[in-house]
C-alpha positions as CSV (number, residue, x, y, z in Angstrom):
1,M,1.3,53.0,-28.7
2,K,-0.4,54.0,-32.0
3,I,-3.8,53.6,-33.5
4,T,-3.5,51.5,-36.7
5,K,-7.0,50.6,-37.9
6,L,-10.7,51.2,-37.4
7,T,-13.2,48.5,-38.4
8,T,-17.0,48.8,-38.3
9,Y,-19.6,46.0,-38.1
10,I,-23.3,46.5,-38.8
11,V,-25.0,43.8,-36.8
12,P,-28.6,42.8,-36.0
13,P,-30.9,43.8,-34.5
14,R,-30.1,47.5,-35.3
15,W,-26.5,48.2,-34.0
16,L,-23.1,49.3,-35.3
17,F,-20.0,48.1,-33.5
18,L,-16.5,49.6,-33.9
19,K,-13.1,48.0,-33.3
20,V,-10.1,50.2,-32.9
21,E,-6.7,48.4,-33.2
22,T,-3.2,49.5,-32.0
23,D,0.3,48.5,-32.9
24,E,0.7,46.8,-29.5
25,G,-2.2,44.4,-30.1
26,I,-4.6,46.0,-27.7
27,V,-8.0,46.7,-29.2
28,G,-10.9,48.8,-28.0
29,W,-14.6,48.5,-28.8
30,G,-17.3,51.2,-29.2
31,E,-20.9,51.4,-30.3
32,P,-21.4,54.4,-32.6
33,V,-24.9,54.3,-34.0
34,V,-28.0,56.3,-34.7
35,E,-31.0,54.0,-34.8
36,G,-32.1,53.9,-38.4
37,R,-29.0,55.8,-39.6
38,A,-26.3,53.1,-39.1
39,L,-24.8,53.6,-42.6
40,T,-24.6,57.3,-42.1
41,V,-22.7,57.0,-38.8
42,E,-20.5,54.3,-40.2
43,A,-19.4,56.8,-42.9
44,A,-18.8,59.5,-40.3
45,V,-16.6,57.1,-38.3
46,H,-14.4,56.5,-41.3
47,E,-14.1,60.2,-42.1
48,L,-12.7,60.7,-38.6
49,E,-10.4,57.7,-39.0
50,D,-8.1,59.7,-41.3
51,Y,-7.1,61.9,-38.4
52,L,-6.8,59.1,-35.8
53,I,-4.5,56.7,-37.6
54,G,-1.0,56.9,-36.2
55,K,-2.1,58.8,-33.1
56,N,-1.5,57.8,-29.4
57,P,-4.9,56.4,-28.2
58,F,-4.2,57.6,-24.7
59,L,-4.7,61.3,-25.6
60,I,-8.5,61.0,-25.4
61,E,-9.3,64.5,-24.4
62,D,-7.3,65.9,-27.3
63,H,-8.7,63.5,-29.8
64,W,-12.3,64.3,-28.7
65,T,-11.6,68.1,-29.0
66,V,-10.1,67.7,-32.5
67,M,-12.9,65.4,-33.7
68,Y,-15.5,67.9,-32.5
69,R,-13.9,71.2,-33.1
70,G,-11.7,70.2,-36.1
71,G,-14.6,70.6,-38.5
72,F,-16.2,73.9,-39.3
73,Y,-19.7,72.2,-39.1
74,R,-20.1,70.3,-35.9
75,G,-22.6,68.5,-33.7
76,G,-25.8,66.7,-34.4
77,A,-26.8,63.1,-34.3
78,A,-24.5,61.5,-36.9
79,H,-21.3,63.4,-36.0
80,M,-21.7,63.1,-32.3
81,S,-22.6,59.4,-32.5
82,A,-19.4,58.7,-34.5
83,I,-17.4,60.6,-31.9
84,S,-19.2,58.6,-29.2
85,G,-18.2,55.2,-30.4
86,I,-14.6,56.2,-31.0
87,D,-14.4,57.7,-27.6
88,Q,-15.7,54.5,-26.0
89,A,-13.1,52.5,-27.8
90,L,-10.2,54.7,-26.8
91,W,-11.2,54.5,-23.2
92,D,-11.5,50.7,-23.6
93,I,-7.9,50.6,-24.9
94,K,-6.6,52.8,-22.2
95,G,-8.2,50.8,-19.4
96,K,-7.0,47.5,-20.9
97,A,-3.4,48.9,-21.3
98,L,-3.4,50.0,-17.7
99,G,-5.2,47.0,-16.3
100,Q,-8.0,49.1,-14.8
101,P,-11.7,49.6,-15.4
102,I,-12.6,52.9,-16.9
103,H,-14.4,54.1,-13.8
104,S,-11.1,53.7,-11.9
105,L,-9.4,56.1,-14.4
106,L,-12.3,58.6,-13.8
107,G,-11.7,58.8,-10.1
108,G,-13.0,55.5,-8.8
109,Q,-16.5,54.1,-8.4
110,L,-18.9,55.6,-5.8
111,R,-21.4,52.7,-6.1
112,D,-21.2,49.0,-6.6
113,R,-24.4,48.6,-8.6
114,I,-27.2,50.7,-10.1
115,K,-30.9,50.2,-10.4
116,V,-32.2,49.3,-13.8
117,Y,-35.6,49.3,-15.5
118,S,-37.0,47.0,-18.1
119,W,-39.1,48.0,-21.1
120,I,-42.5,46.4,-21.4
121,G,-44.5,45.9,-24.5
122,G,-43.9,47.5,-27.8
123,D,-44.6,50.8,-29.6
124,R,-48.3,50.7,-28.8
125,P,-49.2,50.6,-25.1
126,A,-52.2,48.4,-25.7
127,D,-49.7,45.5,-26.0
128,V,-48.1,46.0,-22.6
129,A,-50.4,45.4,-19.7
130,N,-50.0,41.6,-19.7
131,N,-46.2,41.9,-19.6
132,A,-45.8,44.1,-16.5
133,R,-46.4,41.3,-13.9
134,E,-43.9,39.0,-15.6
135,V,-41.1,41.7,-15.6
136,V,-41.6,42.5,-11.9
137,A,-41.6,38.7,-11.2
138,R,-38.1,38.6,-12.7
139,G,-36.9,41.0,-10.1
140,F,-37.1,44.4,-11.7
141,K,-38.2,47.3,-9.4
142,A,-38.9,49.7,-12.3
143,I,-40.4,49.5,-15.7
144,K,-40.9,51.8,-18.7
145,L,-43.4,51.9,-21.5
146,N,-44.7,54.1,-24.3
147,G,-47.4,56.2,-22.8
148,C,-49.6,56.8,-25.9
149,E,-50.0,56.0,-29.5
150,E,-49.9,58.6,-32.2
151,M,-51.5,61.9,-31.0
152,Q,-52.4,65.0,-33.0
153,I,-51.5,68.5,-31.8
154,V,-55.0,68.7,-30.4
155,D,-56.6,65.3,-30.0
156,T,-59.7,63.7,-28.4
157,N,-60.5,62.9,-24.8
158,E,-60.8,59.3,-26.0
159,K,-57.1,59.2,-26.8
160,V,-56.3,60.6,-23.4
161,E,-58.6,58.1,-21.6
162,K,-57.1,55.2,-23.5
163,A,-53.6,56.2,-22.3
164,V,-54.7,56.7,-18.7
165,E,-56.5,53.4,-18.7
166,T,-53.3,51.6,-19.8
167,I,-51.3,53.2,-17.0
168,A,-54.0,52.6,-14.4
169,A,-54.1,48.9,-15.4
170,I,-50.3,48.6,-15.0
171,R,-50.3,50.3,-11.7
172,E,-53.0,48.0,-10.4
173,A,-51.2,45.0,-11.7
174,I,-47.8,45.7,-10.1
175,G,-48.8,47.6,-7.0
176,P,-47.9,51.0,-5.5
177,H,-44.1,50.6,-5.1
178,I,-42.8,49.7,-8.5
179,G,-41.4,52.6,-10.5
180,I,-43.2,53.4,-13.7
181,G,-41.6,55.5,-16.4
182,V,-44.0,56.7,-19.1
183,D,-42.3,57.7,-22.4
184,F,-44.3,60.2,-24.5
185,H,-41.5,59.6,-27.1
186,G,-42.0,63.1,-28.5
187,R,-45.4,62.0,-29.9
188,V,-47.3,64.5,-27.9
189,H,-47.4,68.3,-28.5
190,K,-47.8,71.0,-25.9
191,P,-51.7,71.2,-25.8
192,M,-52.1,67.5,-25.1
193,A,-49.0,67.1,-23.0
194,K,-50.5,69.4,-20.4
195,V,-53.7,67.3,-20.3
196,L,-51.9,64.0,-20.1
197,A,-49.5,65.1,-17.4
198,K,-52.4,66.2,-15.2
199,E,-54.5,63.1,-15.9
200,L,-51.6,60.7,-15.0
201,E,-50.8,62.5,-11.8
202,P,-52.7,60.0,-9.5
203,Y,-50.6,57.0,-10.7
204,K,-47.4,58.3,-9.0
205,L,-45.1,57.9,-11.9
206,M,-41.3,57.6,-11.6
207,F,-41.0,60.1,-14.4
208,I,-42.6,61.3,-17.7
209,E,-40.1,61.1,-20.5
210,E,-40.0,63.5,-23.5
211,P,-43.4,65.0,-22.8
212,V,-42.6,67.2,-25.9
213,L,-39.9,67.1,-28.5
214,S,-36.6,68.5,-27.4
215,E,-36.9,71.3,-30.0
216,N,-40.1,72.4,-28.2
217,K,-38.5,72.4,-24.7
218,E,-39.9,75.9,-24.0
219,A,-43.3,74.1,-23.5
220,L,-41.9,72.5,-20.4
221,R,-42.5,75.7,-18.5
222,D,-46.2,75.2,-18.8
223,I,-46.2,71.4,-18.5
224,V,-44.5,71.4,-15.1
225,N,-47.3,73.5,-13.7
226,H,-49.8,70.7,-14.4
227,T,-47.9,67.9,-12.6
228,S,-45.6,67.1,-9.7
229,T,-44.2,64.1,-11.7
230,P,-40.5,64.4,-12.5
231,I,-39.8,65.3,-16.1
232,A,-37.1,63.5,-18.0
233,L,-35.5,64.2,-21.4
234,G,-32.2,64.2,-23.3
235,E,-31.9,61.2,-25.6
236,R,-32.1,63.7,-28.6
237,L,-29.5,66.1,-27.2
238,Y,-25.9,65.6,-28.3
239,S,-23.5,67.7,-26.3
240,R,-23.0,69.8,-23.1
241,W,-24.0,72.8,-25.2
242,D,-27.4,71.2,-26.0
243,F,-28.0,70.5,-22.3
244,K,-26.9,73.9,-21.2
245,Q,-30.2,75.7,-21.6
246,V,-32.2,72.7,-20.5
247,L,-30.4,72.8,-17.2
248,S,-30.4,76.5,-16.7
249,D,-34.1,76.8,-17.5
250,G,-34.8,74.5,-14.5
251,Y,-37.8,72.6,-15.8
252,V,-36.2,69.2,-16.1
253,D,-35.7,66.8,-13.2
254,I,-33.9,64.0,-14.9
255,I,-31.5,64.1,-17.9
256,Q,-31.0,61.1,-20.2
257,P,-27.9,61.6,-22.4
258,D,-27.1,58.6,-24.6
259,L,-23.5,57.4,-24.4
260,S,-23.6,56.4,-28.1
261,H,-25.1,59.7,-29.2
262,A,-23.9,62.4,-26.8
263,G,-20.1,62.3,-27.2
264,G,-19.3,59.0,-25.4
265,I,-17.8,58.7,-22.0
266,T,-15.8,61.9,-22.2
267,E,-18.7,64.2,-22.9
268,C,-21.4,62.4,-20.9
269,R,-19.2,62.6,-17.8
270,K,-19.1,66.4,-18.2
271,I,-22.9,66.5,-18.9
272,A,-23.5,64.5,-15.7
273,A,-21.4,66.9,-13.6
274,M,-23.2,69.9,-15.1
275,A,-26.5,68.3,-14.1
276,E,-25.3,67.6,-10.6
277,A,-24.6,71.3,-10.2
278,Y,-28.3,72.0,-10.9
279,D,-29.5,69.1,-8.6
280,V,-30.8,67.2,-11.6
281,A,-30.7,63.4,-11.7
282,L,-28.9,61.3,-14.4
283,A,-30.5,58.2,-16.1
284,P,-28.6,57.5,-19.2
285,H,-30.6,56.4,-22.3
286,C,-29.5,53.0,-23.6
287,P,-31.9,50.9,-25.7
288,L,-28.8,49.6,-27.6
289,G,-26.2,46.9,-27.3
290,P,-23.7,45.6,-24.8
291,I,-20.9,48.0,-25.6
292,A,-23.2,51.0,-25.1
293,L,-24.5,49.6,-21.8
294,A,-20.9,48.9,-20.5
295,A,-20.0,52.5,-21.3
296,C,-23.1,53.8,-19.5
297,L,-22.2,51.8,-16.4
298,Q,-18.7,53.4,-16.3
299,V,-20.3,56.9,-16.1
300,D,-23.0,55.7,-13.7
301,A,-20.2,54.3,-11.4
302,V,-18.6,57.8,-10.9
303,S,-21.7,60.1,-11.1
304,Y,-23.3,60.9,-7.8
305,N,-26.6,61.9,-9.4
306,A,-27.1,58.7,-11.4
307,F,-30.1,56.8,-10.1
308,I,-31.3,54.4,-12.7
309,Q,-30.0,52.9,-15.9
310,E,-32.0,51.9,-19.1
311,Q,-31.0,48.6,-20.7
312,S,-32.3,46.7,-23.6
313,L,-32.4,43.1,-22.4
314,G,-35.6,41.7,-23.9
315,I,-36.7,45.0,-25.4
316,H,-39.1,44.7,-28.3
317,Y,-36.6,46.0,-30.8
318,N,-34.2,43.1,-30.2
319,T,-35.4,40.6,-32.7
320,G,-32.9,38.0,-33.8
321,N,-30.2,39.1,-31.3
322,D,-30.0,40.5,-27.8
323,I,-27.4,42.2,-25.8
324,L,-25.7,39.1,-24.3
325,D,-25.3,37.4,-27.7
326,Y,-22.2,39.4,-28.6
327,I,-20.1,39.1,-25.4
328,S,-18.2,36.1,-24.1
329,N,-18.4,37.1,-20.4
330,K,-22.1,37.1,-20.2
331,E,-22.0,37.2,-16.4
332,V,-20.6,40.7,-16.4
333,F,-24.1,42.2,-16.5
334,H,-25.1,40.6,-13.2
335,Y,-28.8,41.4,-12.7
336,A,-30.1,40.9,-9.2
337,D,-33.0,42.5,-7.1
338,G,-33.6,45.1,-9.8
339,F,-30.0,46.2,-10.0
340,V,-27.0,45.5,-12.3
341,S,-23.5,45.3,-11.1
342,I,-20.8,47.8,-12.2
343,P,-18.2,45.9,-14.4
344,Q,-14.9,45.4,-12.7
345,G,-12.8,44.2,-15.7
346,P,-10.2,46.3,-17.5
347,G,-11.5,48.9,-19.9
348,L,-15.2,48.6,-20.5
349,G,-15.1,45.2,-18.7
350,I,-16.7,43.2,-21.5
351,E,-15.2,40.6,-23.8
352,V,-16.6,41.1,-27.2
353,D,-17.1,37.8,-29.1
354,E,-15.4,39.1,-32.3
355,A,-16.0,35.8,-34.3
356,Y,-19.7,36.1,-33.6
357,V,-19.8,39.8,-34.5
358,M,-18.1,39.0,-37.8
359,E,-20.6,36.2,-38.5
360,R,-23.7,38.4,-37.8
361,A,-22.2,41.3,-39.7
362,K,-22.6,39.2,-42.8
363,E,-26.3,39.6,-42.4
364,G,-26.2,43.1,-41.1
365,H,-29.4,45.1,-41.0
366,R,-31.3,48.0,-42.5
367,W,-33.5,48.9,-39.5
368,R,-35.7,51.9,-40.0
369,N,-38.1,53.8,-37.8
370,P,-41.8,53.0,-38.6
371,V,-43.7,55.7,-40.4
372,W,-47.1,56.5,-38.7
373,R,-49.9,58.6,-40.0
374,H,-53.0,60.1,-38.4
375,A,-56.5,59.3,-39.4
376,D,-56.5,62.4,-41.7
377,G,-53.4,61.1,-43.6
378,S,-50.9,63.5,-42.1
379,F,-47.6,62.3,-40.6
380,A,-47.6,61.2,-37.0
381,E,-44.5,61.4,-34.7
382,W,-43.3,57.9,-33.8
């Protein structure tokens, strides 16, 4: 079997899909995208295409190694996301050719389903309190929300109190036993992260996500001394080498590699195993489309330390299209009692509706991160 063609589709709301074709008619799908940089990653995919055409798609480990190490400059969001989508598609091809789900080729599943959480609200947490009860009523046992609005490096007690009031209202609304993940989204710097972590302690959070930007991870040493809440990060780390120091430093309780950013199934399987050796939990990041989610579930299926999966059904970014729109077997993501089932079909286990993908690719998208500013006019982290 030989790889014959790579085709990319930029589709709403903010995704990039990849189809890899072979000379035997088996195709694989991947989701290589950086939110807000879809065109950049699309170009990176087609640069890697030159090497892949004519190769045997089964040699995934070798192709991954060449795509990563074959360039003098390597790593980072665009390069690793391109590799991620290609890797997902190659695994999809191999699973389909052998008539097996990917998790079967990775050693076999050790769980039948995994807990999922639902996003509530939008970018500003003032919008979210009224949505929490409705999400729990739909059966979710865990939710996540943005923990604060823009916050300067040293900000006011009023900003802290506003964030705490939002979390307090949600905890009161959904009771003591529903998990709450609070995403600081890298908006908070070390001085205020310590304050917020301490003030949110009474609300028994499931985790605090990205209390500081990943490039400021040395600040975690001080933050963990102000809270017993588990600390999560990893959506802006792109390889096992990026995660190496995070794990060895010992300040993180949950890692969140993104299967569309951190090297795909091949690399995230290795990252998950590294984390297990440090007794660190796995909760893959996935506010993306159905291909990315299917890839995550393959790794969740074989990773002992996986405990919860992010998914984007109904997320505030999904305007115009949602994750089930692009697949024919919509029942594959079977949500029940706060869990989603592990797909059992060959490859990724999803059937991409290619005709609909092509139709929506005619519209495409140019999604961009919002640009926020503080009251003094300076740039604010989104």
